[in-house]
C-alpha positions as CSV (number, residue, x, y, z in Angstrom):
1,I,3.0,-12.9,0.6
2,L,2.0,-16.5,0.1
3,G,3.1,-16.5,-3.6
4,L,0.7,-13.7,-4.4
5,K,3.3,-10.9,-5.1
6,D,2.2,-10.5,-8.7
7,K,-1.4,-10.1,-7.8
8,L,-0.9,-7.9,-4.8
9,V,2.1,-5.8,-5.9
10,E,2.2,-5.8,-9.7
11,S,-1.6,-5.7,-10.3
12,Q,-2.5,-4.1,-7.0
13,D,-5.6,-6.2,-6.8
14,P,-7.1,-5.4,-4.4
15,N,-5.9,-1.9,-4.4
16,P,-3.9,-1.3,-1.2
17,W,-4.0,2.4,-1.6
18,L,-7.7,2.5,-0.8
19,C,-7.1,1.3,2.7
20,S,-7.0,4.3,5.1
21,T,-6.1,2.1,8.1
22,C,-9.4,3.1,9.9
23,Q,-9.6,-0.4,11.4
24,K,-13.3,-0.8,10.6
25,C,-12.7,-4.0,8.7
26,V,-10.9,-5.4,11.7
27,E,-13.8,-4.5,13.9
28,L,-16.3,-6.1,11.6
29,C,-14.2,-9.3,10.8
30,P,-15.5,-12.2,12.9
31,Q,-12.0,-13.7,12.8
32,K,-10.4,-10.4,13.8
33,V,-8.0,-10.6,10.8
34,E,-5.6,-7.6,11.0
35,L,-6.3,-6.5,7.5
36,T,-4.8,-3.0,8.1
37,E,-1.5,-4.6,8.9
38,I,-1.7,-6.7,5.8
39,F,-2.5,-3.7,3.6
40,T,0.4,-1.8,5.2
41,L,2.7,-4.7,4.4
42,I,1.5,-4.7,0.8
43,K,2.0,-0.9,0.6
44,N,5.5,-1.3,1.8
45,L,6.2,-4.0,-0.8
46,C,4.7,-1.7,-3.5
47,F,6.9,1.1,-2.4
48,E,10.0,-1.1,-2.6
49,E,9.0,-2.0,-6.2
50,Q,8.2,1.6,-7.0
51,K,4.6,0.7,-7.7
52,Y,2.6,3.5,-6.1
53,P,0.2,6.2,-7.3
54,E,1.7,9.2,-9.0
55,A,-0.1,11.4,-6.4
56,F,2.1,9.8,-3.7
57,Y,5.2,11.0,-5.4
58,S,3.7,14.4,-6.3
59,Q,2.5,15.1,-2.8
60,G,5.8,14.1,-1.3
61,K,7.7,16.3,-3.8
62,A,5.4,19.3,-3.0
63,T,6.3,19.0,0.7
64,G,10.0,18.4,0.0
65,H,9.8,14.7,0.8
66,P,9.6,12.7,-2.4
67,P,10.5,9.1,-2.4
68,E,14.4,9.2,-2.5
69,H,15.1,6.4,-5.0
70,V,12.6,7.4,-7.7
71,E,13.4,9.3,-10.8
72,H,10.6,11.4,-12.2
């Protein structure tokens, strides 16, 4: 994403996992930037790079749906 992959995926700054996709930021943005779509894209990139919170894996494992390509 615009050459910011290291910052957005590796460092996760800002932290994409804090976005709950509530759309409040879109409602408040005077430019109507679709931030939830951007954070969803970043989350998908993080998932591809296996850069996501341990809780994501643990919760999926507990329900029988852990990320398939991850060895823990």
